[in-house]
C-alpha positions in Angstrom: 0.6 5.3 -6.5 4.1 4.0 -7.1 4.9 2.5 -3.8 8.2 1.4 -5.2 9.9 1.6 -1.8 9.8 -0.9 1.0 10.3 0.9 4.4 14.0 -0.2 4.8 14.8 1.0 1.2 13.4 4.5 1.7 15.8 7.4 1.1 16.9 9.5 4.1 14.3 11.9 5.4 14.4 15.4 4.2 12.7 17.0 7.2 11.3 16.0 10.6 8.0 14.6 11.5 7.3 17.7 13.6 7.0 19.7 10.3 4.6 17.2 8.6 1.3 18.9 9.6 1.7 22.5 10.9 -1.2 24.7 9.3 -3.6 25.2 12.0 -6.7 24.2 9.7 -4.9 21.0 8.8 -4.0 20.2 12.6 -7.9 20.8 13.2 -8.8 18.2 10.2 -6.4 15.6 11.6 -7.8 15.9 15.1 -11.3 15.6 13.7 -10.4 12.6 11.6 -11.1 14.5 8.3 -7.4 14.4 7.2 -5.5 11.0 7.1 -2.7 11.9 4.8 -0.3 14.7 3.9 1.6 15.1 0.5 5.0 16.9 0.8 7.8 17.5 -1.8 10.2 15.6 0.7 10.1 12.7 3.0 9.2 13.8 6.5 8.5 10.5 8.4 9.2 6.7 8.6 6.4 4.1 8.8 5.7 3.5 12.6 6.9 7.0 13.5 4.6 9.1 15.9 3.4 12.6 15.1 2.1 14.6 18.1 -0.7 17.2 17.6 -2.5 19.0 20.5 -1.4 16.2 22.9 -2.8 13.5 20.5 -0.7 10.9 18.9 -0.9 9.7 15.4 1.1 6.9 13.7 2.4 6.9 10.2 1.2 3.8 8.5 2.4 4.4 4.9 5.0 6.4 3.1 5.3 6.3 -0.6 5.6 8.5 -3.8 2.9 9.7 -6.1 2.7 12.1 -9.0 0.3 15.0 -8.9 -1.2 13.6 -12.1 -1.9 10.4 -10.2 -3.9 12.3 -7.5 -7.5 11.1 -7.2 -10.7 12.5 -5.6 -10.2 9.9 -2.9 -6.7 11.0 -2.4 -8.0 14.5 -2.0 -10.5 13.4 0.6 -7.7 11.9 2.6 -6.2 15.3 2.5 -9.4 16.9 3.9 -10.8 18.2 0.7 -13.9 17.4 -1.5 -11.9 16.7 -4.7 -8.7 17.3 -6.5 -9.8 20.7 -7.8 -10.4 22.0 -4.3 -7.1 20.4 -3.0 -5.2 21.9 -6.0 -6.7 25.3 -5.3 -5.7 25.2 -1.7 -2.1 24.1 -2.4 -1.5 26.7 -5.2 -2.9 29.4 -2.9 -0.6 28.3 0.1 2.5 28.3 -2.4 2.4 31.3 -4.7 4.2 30.7 -8.0 4.3 27.0 -7.6 3.5 25.1 -10.8 1.0 22.3 -10.8 2.9 19.7 -12.9 1.1 16.3 -13.3 4.7 14.7 -13.4 5.8 16.3 -10.1 6.5 13.6 -7.5 5.5 14.1 -4.0 5.8 12.0 -0.8 2.6 10.7 0.7 2.4 10.1 4.4 -0.7 8.3 5.6 -1.4 8.3 9.3 -4.0 7.2 11.9 -4.6 7.9 15.6 -2.7 5.7 18.0 -5.0 3.2 19.5 -5.3 3.3 23.3 -4.1 0.1 24.9 -6.8 -1.5 26.9 
């Protein structure tokens, strides 16, 4: 994890938070608590921003860059997969022709359910 950016130093977003998690299987994993991070080729959210999925809210807690070569099994579990191999297979099947380059940088967006105020 590079985490070279402080939130105020992050480059501009390349897409909106509404596009962060869109695949139905991924939405289901987020709702069930099985997916707590999403990796994208661009930055889709700011720390503190709220993502809404099926009338539930999730707050973005961390945004940082990582290379695919740095990806660990623990990172894959955050994505809702058993290990890096399973995650890689899913990504490559979703993006035909995409190379898996260990030096390729991705943006990691970690999130958690918004806590209900008591």
